[in-house]
N, CA, C and O atoms as a DFTB+ gen file, in Angstrom:
540 C
 N C O
     1  1       3.664      -2.251      -4.423
     2  2       4.001      -1.816      -3.081
     3  2       2.803      -2.061      -2.169
     4  3       1.654      -1.941      -2.594
     5  1       3.076      -2.399      -0.930
     6  2       2.063      -2.706       0.068
     7  2       2.098      -1.644       1.158
     8  3       3.171      -1.148       1.501
     9  1       0.937      -1.286       1.709
    10  2       0.868      -0.361       2.838
    11  2       0.052      -0.978       3.967
    12  3      -0.998      -1.579       3.739
    13  1       0.553      -0.820       5.181
    14  2      -0.131      -1.238       6.400
    15  2      -0.446       0.030       7.179
    16  3       0.423       0.887       7.340
    17  1      -1.670       0.160       7.662
    18  2      -2.084       1.368       8.375
    19  2      -2.247       1.104       9.863
    20  3      -2.553      -0.009      10.289
    21  1      -2.036       2.158      10.639
    22  2      -2.191       2.076      12.089
    23  2      -2.677       3.434      12.597
    24  3      -2.820       4.384      11.828
    25  1      -2.923       3.506      13.877
    26  2      -3.281       4.762      14.530
    27  2      -2.390       4.908      15.749
    28  3      -2.293       3.983      16.555
    29  1      -1.739       6.053      15.898
    30  2      -0.819       6.281      17.003
    31  2      -1.610       6.348      18.309
    32  3      -2.540       7.141      18.459
    33  1      -1.209       5.491      19.245
    34  2      -1.835       5.459      20.556
    35  2      -1.093       6.390      21.514
    36  3       0.095       6.657      21.332
    37  1      -1.792       6.878      22.523
    38  2      -1.225       7.780      23.510
    39  2       0.038       7.197      24.134
    40  3       1.029       7.901      24.325
    41  1      -0.006       5.895      24.452
    42  2       1.123       5.247      25.129
    43  2       2.387       5.186      24.265
    44  3       3.472       4.936      24.790
    45  1       2.268       5.409      22.955
    46  2       3.424       5.353      22.054
    47  2       4.193       6.674      22.009
    48  3       5.276       6.748      21.427
    49  1       3.630       7.714      22.625
    50  2       4.256       9.046      22.573
    51  2       5.120       9.287      23.803
    52  3       4.809       8.835      24.905
    53  1       6.214      10.014      23.583
    54  2       7.141      10.314      24.669
    55  2       6.847      11.698      25.251
    56  3       5.842      12.325      24.917
    57  1       7.734      12.157      26.119
    58  2       7.548      13.451      26.787
    59  2       7.562      14.627      25.808
    60  3       7.076      15.709      26.136
    61  1       8.108      14.425      24.627
    62  2       8.138      15.474      23.607
    63  2       6.846      15.502      22.791
    64  3       6.658      16.375      21.944
    65  1       5.952      14.535      23.053
    66  2       4.674      14.500      22.355
    67  2       4.718      13.826      20.993
    68  3       3.774      13.932      20.210
    69  1       5.812      13.133      20.712
    70  2       5.936      12.413      19.443
    71  2       6.141      10.932      19.733
    72  3       6.466      10.549      20.857
    73  1       5.946      10.099      18.707
    74  2       6.128       8.665      18.867
    75  2       7.577       8.381      19.266
    76  3       8.513       8.826      18.602
    77  1       7.747       7.638      20.355
    78  2       9.063       7.228      20.823
    79  2       9.712       6.350      19.764
    80  3       9.041       5.511      19.163
    81  1      10.997       6.530      19.530
    82  2      11.685       5.873      18.412
    83  2      11.540       4.358      18.384
    84  3      11.453       3.781      17.300
    85  1      11.511       3.698      19.526
    86  2      11.408       2.246      19.560
    87  2      10.117       1.704      18.950
    88  3      10.083       0.571      18.470
    89  1       9.059       2.510      18.968
    90  2       7.788       2.049      18.400
    91  2       7.867       1.868      16.893
    92  3       7.106       1.083      16.328
    93  1       8.772       2.579      16.234
    94  2       8.886       2.423      14.785
    95  2       9.280       0.986      14.420
    96  3       8.813       0.448      13.416
    97  1      10.134       0.372      15.233
    98  2      10.502      -1.017      14.970
    99  2       9.295      -1.944      15.112
   100  3       9.161      -2.923      14.378
   101  1       8.424      -1.625      16.060
   102  2       7.184      -2.394      16.198
   103  2       6.305      -2.201      14.972
   104  3       5.739      -3.164      14.454
   105  1       6.187      -0.956      14.504
   106  2       5.414      -0.703      13.281
   107  2       5.962      -1.534      12.120
   108  3       5.198      -2.115      11.350
   109  1       7.291      -1.586      12.002
   110  2       7.898      -2.330      10.897
   111  2       7.630      -3.830      11.029
   112  3       7.370      -4.501      10.030
   113  1       7.690      -4.357      12.248
   114  2       7.371      -5.784      12.459
   115  2       5.939      -6.089      12.035
   116  3       5.685      -7.073      11.341
   117  1       5.013      -5.243      12.456
   118  2       3.605      -5.440      12.094
   119  2       3.411      -5.334      10.587
   120  3       2.689      -6.131       9.988
   121  1       4.060      -4.348       9.979
   122  2       3.938      -4.153       8.531
   123  2       4.553      -5.333       7.774
   124  3       4.015      -5.755       6.750
   125  1       5.674      -5.868       8.266
   126  2       6.309      -7.030       7.636
   127  2       5.373      -8.233       7.655
   128  3       5.191      -8.897       6.634
   129  1       4.777      -8.516       8.814
   130  2       3.855      -9.650       8.923
   131  2       2.652      -9.456       8.002
   132  3       2.218     -10.405       7.349
   133  1       2.112      -8.243       7.941
   134  2       0.965      -7.955       7.063
   135  2       1.364      -8.065       5.593
   136  3       0.580      -8.534       4.768
   137  1       2.584      -7.633       5.267
   138  2       3.115      -7.736       3.906
   139  2       3.166      -9.195       3.459
   140  3       2.727      -9.532       2.360
   141  1       3.710     -10.061       4.326
   142  2       3.774     -11.483       3.991
   143  2       2.373     -12.061       3.800
   144  3       2.127     -12.794       2.842
   145  1       1.470     -11.735       4.699
   146  2       0.095     -12.234       4.597
   147  2      -0.553     -11.767       3.302
   148  3      -1.228     -12.538       2.619
   149  1      -0.342     -10.499       2.971
   150  2      -0.876      -9.942       1.722
   151  2      -0.336     -10.699       0.507
   152  3      -1.022     -10.831      -0.506
   153  1       0.904     -11.196       0.619
   154  2       1.548     -11.934      -0.473
   155  2       1.270     -13.433      -0.399
   156  3       1.863     -14.210      -1.147
   157  1       0.366     -13.848       0.506
   158  2      -0.063     -15.245       0.552
   159  2       0.693     -16.149       1.508
   160  3       0.522     -17.367       1.464
   161  1       1.532     -15.575       2.379
   162  2       2.294     -16.379       3.339
   163  2       2.102     -15.790       4.730
   164  3       2.674     -14.746       5.043
   165  1       1.311     -16.441       5.560
   166  2       1.139     -15.928       6.922
   167  2       2.412     -16.190       7.719
   168  3       3.173     -17.110       7.419
   169  1       2.627     -15.364       8.740
   170  2       3.800     -15.559       9.577
   171  2       3.723     -16.905      10.287
   172  3       4.740     -17.567      10.494
   173  1       2.494     -17.310      10.663
   174  2       2.311     -18.615      11.310
   175  2       2.705     -19.742      10.362
   176  3       3.279     -20.742      10.793
   177  1       2.403     -19.589       9.080
   178  2       2.799     -20.603       8.097
   179  2       4.317     -20.660       7.951
   180  3       4.899     -21.741       7.852
   181  1       4.952     -19.489       7.939
   182  2       6.411     -19.435       7.827
   183  2       7.059     -20.160       9.003
   184  3       7.900     -21.038       8.806
   185  1       6.673     -19.797      10.223
   186  2       7.291     -20.417      11.395
   187  2       6.866     -21.876      11.540
   188  3       7.637     -22.707      12.021
   189  1       5.647     -22.182      11.126
   190  2       5.182     -23.573      11.175
   191  2       5.945     -24.486      10.242
   192  3       5.999     -25.697      10.456
   193  1       6.547     -23.904       9.190
   194  2       7.340     -24.711       8.265
   195  2       8.806     -24.804       8.700
   196  3       9.642     -25.353       7.983
   197  1       9.107     -24.252       9.899
   198  2      10.457     -24.398      10.452
   199  2      11.387     -23.234      10.202
   200  3      12.583     -23.336      10.476
   201  1      10.866     -22.118       9.684
   202  2      11.699     -20.954       9.375
   203  2      11.203     -19.725      10.111
   204  3      10.026     -19.613      10.453
   205  1      12.126     -18.807      10.346
   206  2      11.782     -17.498      10.892
   207  2      12.735     -16.483      10.270
   208  3      13.720     -16.851       9.629
   209  1      12.435     -15.229      10.463
   210  2      13.295     -14.157       9.947
   211  2      13.711     -13.286      11.128
   212  3      12.866     -12.700      11.805
   213  1      15.007     -13.205      11.369
   214  2      15.541     -12.434      12.489
   215  2      16.139     -11.127      11.974
   216  3      16.867     -11.116      10.981
   217  1      15.827     -10.040      12.651
   218  2      16.389      -8.732      12.297
   219  2      17.864      -8.716      12.665
   220  3      18.239      -9.058      13.787
   221  1      18.703      -8.314      11.704
   222  2      20.133      -8.180      11.995
   223  2      20.621      -6.744      11.845
   224  3      21.706      -6.402      12.315
   225  1      19.817      -5.900      11.188
   226  2      20.210      -4.498      11.026
   227  2      18.992      -3.686      10.608
   228  3      18.198      -4.115       9.771
   229  1      18.860      -2.510      11.202
   230  2      17.869      -1.533      10.756
   231  2      18.517      -0.161      10.761
   232  3      19.170       0.233      11.727
   233  1      18.327       0.548       9.681
   234  2      18.803       1.928       9.573
   235  2      17.586       2.801       9.327
   236  3      16.824       2.568       8.389
   237  1      17.402       3.820      10.186
   238  2      16.226       4.692      10.105
   239  2      16.631       6.132       9.872
   240  3      17.660       6.588      10.372
   241  1      15.831       6.834       9.124
   242  2      16.019       8.263       8.895
   243  2      14.693       8.968       9.178
   244  3      13.696       8.740       8.494
   245  1      14.702       9.834      10.206
   246  2      13.500      10.579      10.551
   247  2      13.504      11.934       9.873
   248  3      14.540      12.590       9.773
   249  1      12.340      12.344       9.411
   250  2      12.174      13.668       8.828
   251  2      11.314      14.538       9.737
   252  3      11.587      15.727       9.906
   253  1      10.276      13.944      10.321
   254  2       9.391      14.639      11.250
   255  2       8.694      13.591      12.102
   256  3       8.626      12.422      11.725
   257  1       8.182      14.006      13.240
   258  2       7.573      13.062      14.162
   259  2       6.094      12.838      13.915
   260  3       5.410      13.652      13.293
   261  1       5.625      11.713      14.419
   262  2       4.201      11.413      14.453
   263  2       3.705      11.712      15.855
   264  3       4.460      11.599      16.820
   265  1       2.433      12.097      15.973
   266  2       1.861      12.387      17.277
   267  2       0.604      11.593      17.548
   268  3       0.085      10.896      16.676
   269  1       0.123      11.712      18.776
   270  2      -1.068      11.005      19.216
   271  2      -2.234      11.273      18.258
   272  3      -2.533      12.418      17.919
   273  1      -2.883      10.182      17.833
   274  2      -4.032      10.289      16.946
   275  2      -3.703      10.279      15.475
   276  3      -4.596      10.091      14.648
   277  1      -2.425      10.479      15.119
   278  2      -2.057      10.401      13.700
   279  2      -2.384       9.003      13.177
   280  3      -2.358       8.028      13.928
   281  1      -2.689       8.915      11.890
   282  2      -3.018       7.637      11.265
   283  2      -2.068       7.368      10.098
   284  3      -2.446       7.503       8.934
   285  1      -0.835       6.986      10.423
   286  2       0.150       6.747       9.366
   287  2      -0.066       5.428       8.640
   288  3      -0.708       4.508       9.146
   289  1       0.491       5.368       7.442
   290  2       0.580       4.126       6.674
   291  2       2.065       3.793       6.564
   292  3       2.903       4.682       6.409
   293  1       2.373       2.525       6.644
   294  2       3.753       2.073       6.488
   295  2       3.844       1.315       5.171
   296  3       3.292       0.224       5.028
   297  1       4.555       1.915       4.203
   298  2       4.771       1.264       2.907
   299  2       5.916       0.275       3.047
   300  3       6.920       0.558       3.702
   301  1       5.755      -0.891       2.424
   302  2       6.764      -1.967       2.503
   303  2       7.096      -2.432       1.096
   304  3       6.203      -2.653       0.279
   305  1       8.376      -2.577       0.821
   306  2       8.797      -3.176      -0.443
   307  2      10.061      -3.993      -0.207
   308  3      10.829      -3.722       0.716
   309  1      10.263      -4.990      -1.049
   310  2      11.466      -5.811      -0.984
   311  2      12.604      -5.039      -1.642
   312  3      12.506      -4.636      -2.801
   313  1      13.684      -4.839      -0.889
   314  2      14.837      -4.088      -1.394
   315  2      15.867      -5.007      -2.042
   316  3      16.327      -4.748      -3.154
   317  1      16.230      -6.091      -1.336
   318  2      17.230      -7.033      -1.843
   319  2      16.896      -8.437      -1.344
   320  3      16.253      -8.611      -0.309
   321  1      17.348      -9.426      -2.102
   322  2      17.220     -10.828      -1.685
   323  2      18.552     -11.511      -1.956
   324  3      19.078     -11.468      -3.069
   325  1      19.081     -12.138      -0.922
   326  2      20.323     -12.901      -1.059
   327  2      20.063     -14.386      -0.890
   328  3      18.955     -14.863      -1.132
   329  1      21.072     -15.104      -0.481
   330  2      20.945     -16.553      -0.290
   331  2      20.291     -16.880       1.053
   332  3      19.405     -17.731       1.121
   333  1      20.728     -16.201       2.124
   334  2      20.189     -16.457       3.460
   335  2      19.561     -15.218       4.087
   336  3      19.001     -15.291       5.181
   337  1      19.650     -14.095       3.406
   338  2      19.119     -12.852       3.977
   339  2      18.375     -12.045       2.916
   340  3      18.506     -12.273       1.713
   341  1      17.593     -11.098       3.412
   342  2      16.863     -10.189       2.531
   343  2      16.683      -8.866       3.271
   344  3      16.812      -8.802       4.493
   345  1      16.388      -7.833       2.526
   346  2      16.158      -6.516       3.115
   347  2      14.820      -5.972       2.633
   348  3      14.434      -6.148       1.477
   349  1      14.129      -5.312       3.544
   350  2      12.881      -4.631       3.217
   351  2      13.049      -3.141       3.448
   352  3      13.728      -2.717       4.383
   353  1      12.424      -2.354       2.590
   354  2      12.363      -0.912       2.775
   355  2      11.010      -0.560       3.371
   356  3       9.987      -1.152       3.027
   357  1      11.026       0.413       4.268
   358  2       9.804       0.910       4.904
   359  2       9.767       2.430       4.772
   360  3      10.793       3.097       4.901
   361  1       8.585       2.966       4.515
   362  2       8.357       4.399       4.585
   363  2       7.110       4.624       5.429
   364  3       6.046       4.079       5.136
   365  1       7.248       5.424       6.470
   366  2       6.107       5.809       7.279
   367  2       5.566       7.095       6.666
   368  3       6.294       8.073       6.493
   369  1       4.279       7.075       6.343
   370  2       3.666       8.205       5.639
   371  2       2.441       8.708       6.397
   372  3       1.597       7.924       6.833
   373  1       2.361      10.016       6.542
   374  2       1.193      10.660       7.127
   375  2       0.637      11.609       6.080
   376  3       1.303      12.564       5.677
   377  1      -0.575      11.343       5.645
   378  2      -1.214      12.164       4.614
   379  2      -0.304      12.328       3.390
   380  3      -0.221      13.413       2.814
   381  1       0.374      11.250       3.001
   382  2       1.230      11.266       1.824
   383  2       2.642      11.768       2.065
   384  3       3.507      11.603       1.204
   385  1       2.898      12.384       3.226
   386  2       4.234      12.906       3.554
   387  2       5.059      11.814       4.230
   388  3       4.594      11.191       5.184
   389  1       6.277      11.575       3.747
   390  2       7.161      10.595       4.362
   391  2       7.737      11.205       5.640
   392  3       8.438      12.217       5.599
   393  1       7.429      10.572       6.776
   394  2       7.927      11.063       8.060
   395  2       9.174      10.308       8.521
   396  3       9.959      10.819       9.320
   397  1       9.346       9.092       8.011
   398  2      10.474       8.241       8.405
   399  2      10.678       7.199       7.316
   400  3       9.709       6.701       6.743
   401  1      11.921       6.868       7.029
   402  2      12.214       5.776       6.105
   403  2      13.247       4.869       6.760
   404  3      14.050       5.311       7.582
   405  1      13.214       3.602       6.385
   406  2      14.130       2.640       6.994
   407  2      14.384       1.487       6.050
   408  3      13.591       1.203       5.153
   409  1      15.499       0.836       6.270
   410  2      15.807      -0.434       5.611
   411  2      16.183      -1.414       6.717
   412  3      17.032      -1.128       7.561
   413  1      15.533      -2.576       6.693
   414  2      15.804      -3.615       7.677
   415  2      16.311      -4.856       6.956
   416  3      15.728      -5.300       5.967
   417  1      17.403      -5.406       7.468
   418  2      17.976      -6.632       6.933
   419  2      17.599      -7.770       7.879
   420  3      17.755      -7.672       9.096
   421  1      17.102      -8.846       7.287
   422  2      16.699     -10.040       8.026
   423  2      17.562     -11.210       7.562
   424  3      17.962     -11.278       6.399
   425  1      17.842     -12.123       8.480
   426  2      18.468     -13.392       8.119
   427  2      17.463     -14.492       8.440
   428  3      16.789     -14.446       9.469
   429  1      17.367     -15.468       7.564
   430  2      16.458     -16.585       7.767
   431  2      17.127     -17.578       8.706
   432  3      18.283     -17.958       8.519
   433  1      16.374     -17.986       9.716
   434  2      16.890     -18.943      10.698
   435  2      15.910     -20.101      10.854
   436  3      14.736     -19.996      10.498
   437  1      16.414     -21.195      11.389
   438  2      15.574     -22.349      11.698
   439  2      14.899     -22.117      13.044
   440  3      15.523     -21.600      13.972
   441  1      13.641     -22.492      13.154
   442  2      12.923     -22.307      14.411
   443  2      13.378     -23.274      15.499
   444  3      13.039     -23.089      16.668
   445  1      14.136     -24.296      15.134
   446  2      14.616     -25.250      16.142
   447  2      15.915     -24.791      16.805
   448  3      16.497     -25.514      17.613
   449  1      16.364     -23.583      16.457
   450  2      17.565     -23.035      17.077
   451  2      18.868     -23.482      16.450
   452  3      19.936     -23.214      16.999
   453  1      18.807     -24.162      15.305
   454  2      20.022     -24.705      14.701
   455  2      20.751     -23.724      13.771
   456  3      21.734     -24.097      13.130
   457  1      20.278     -22.486      13.695
   458  2      21.032     -21.483      12.946
   459  2      20.375     -21.009      11.671
   460  3      19.199     -21.264      11.407
   461  1      21.191     -20.298      10.876
   462  2      20.632     -19.692       9.668
   463  2      20.436     -20.710       8.562
   464  3      21.081     -21.758       8.515
   465  1      19.522     -20.359       7.676
   466  2      19.133     -21.242       6.579
   467  2      19.027     -20.436       5.295
   468  3      18.921     -19.210       5.327
   469  1      19.058     -21.130       4.170
   470  2      18.780     -20.471       2.903
   471  2      17.305     -20.068       2.876
   472  3      16.464     -20.713       3.503
   473  1      17.007     -19.010       2.153
   474  2      15.630     -18.548       2.047
   475  2      14.809     -19.645       1.378
   476  3      15.123     -20.061       0.263
   477  1      13.760     -20.115       2.052
   478  2      12.945     -21.170       1.441
   479  2      12.155     -20.626       0.248
   480  3      11.820     -19.442       0.217
   481  1      11.857     -21.479      -0.727
   482  2      11.153     -21.025      -1.928
   483  2       9.844     -20.293      -1.642
   484  3       9.523     -19.317      -2.319
   485  1       9.089     -20.752      -0.650
   486  2       7.800     -20.123      -0.343
   487  2       7.985     -18.689       0.131
   488  3       7.195     -17.817      -0.230
   489  1       9.010     -18.431       0.928
   490  2       9.306     -17.072       1.387
   491  2       9.826     -16.229       0.229
   492  3       9.425     -15.075       0.080
   493  1      10.705     -16.784      -0.587
   494  2      11.225     -16.046      -1.747
   495  2      10.085     -15.622      -2.668
   496  3      10.084     -14.509      -3.195
   497  1       9.124     -16.508      -2.856
   498  2       7.965     -16.183      -3.696
   499  2       7.162     -15.038      -3.087
   500  3       6.739     -14.130      -3.803
   501  1       6.947     -15.073      -1.764
   502  2       6.188     -14.019      -1.097
   503  2       6.924     -12.681      -1.139
   504  3       6.293     -11.631      -1.264
   505  1       8.246     -12.711      -1.036
   506  2       9.016     -11.463      -1.089
   507  2       8.952     -10.828      -2.472
   508  3       8.977      -9.604      -2.597
   509  1       8.870     -11.651      -3.506
   510  2       8.786     -11.134      -4.866
   511  2      10.098     -10.535      -5.337
   512  3      11.133     -10.676      -4.686
   513  1      10.038      -9.872      -6.464
   514  2      11.224      -9.234      -7.032
   515  2      11.524      -7.948      -6.282
   516  3      10.604      -7.207      -5.935
   517  1      12.802      -7.672      -6.026
   518  2      13.150      -6.422      -5.353
   519  2      12.670      -5.197      -6.139
   520  3      12.835      -5.113      -7.356
   521  1      12.080      -4.264      -5.416
   522  2      11.632      -2.979      -5.958
   523  2      11.757      -1.963      -4.841
   524  3      10.751      -1.540      -4.271
   525  1      13.003      -1.558      -4.513
   526  2      13.223      -0.701      -3.337
   527  2      12.475       0.627      -3.427
   528  3      12.297       1.201      -4.501
   529  1      12.043       1.092      -2.244
   530  2      11.405       2.404      -2.144
   531  2      12.422       3.518      -2.340
   532  3      12.094       4.613      -2.798
   533  1      13.678       3.208      -1.977
   534  2      14.737       4.208      -2.107
   535  2      15.877       3.612      -2.910
   536  3      15.949       2.395      -3.079
   537  1      16.764       4.454      -3.403
   538  2      17.845       4.005      -4.261
   539  2      18.952       3.316      -3.628
   540  3      19.896       2.913      -4.307
């Protein structure tokens, strides 16, 4: 399992004093790119080879909010791999406590705009074997 760490900035908090929900998707994007890099495939290499991964679905479950100055880690694992799509699991953790969990489904597309593609071998290798964070 891979973890990407961040620090909650003031601008990410809403009027309730917690991280606004839309920022979690940004955290997941950053964690996904770091996950690929950690596995030996930079996002620039992926797109440079003519492929990209587009989000088609995200399901999130919040348990508690993050606030300004918190330093969460986002755990990332490969949940499923198909022919043209894959899913990643994310857990946002503060001091070991899971504050939010999510599953995001991506479809592989061509960077030239010609549509979806089968998962290229280099990306499949970087994703590794599925080991979901949740059942």
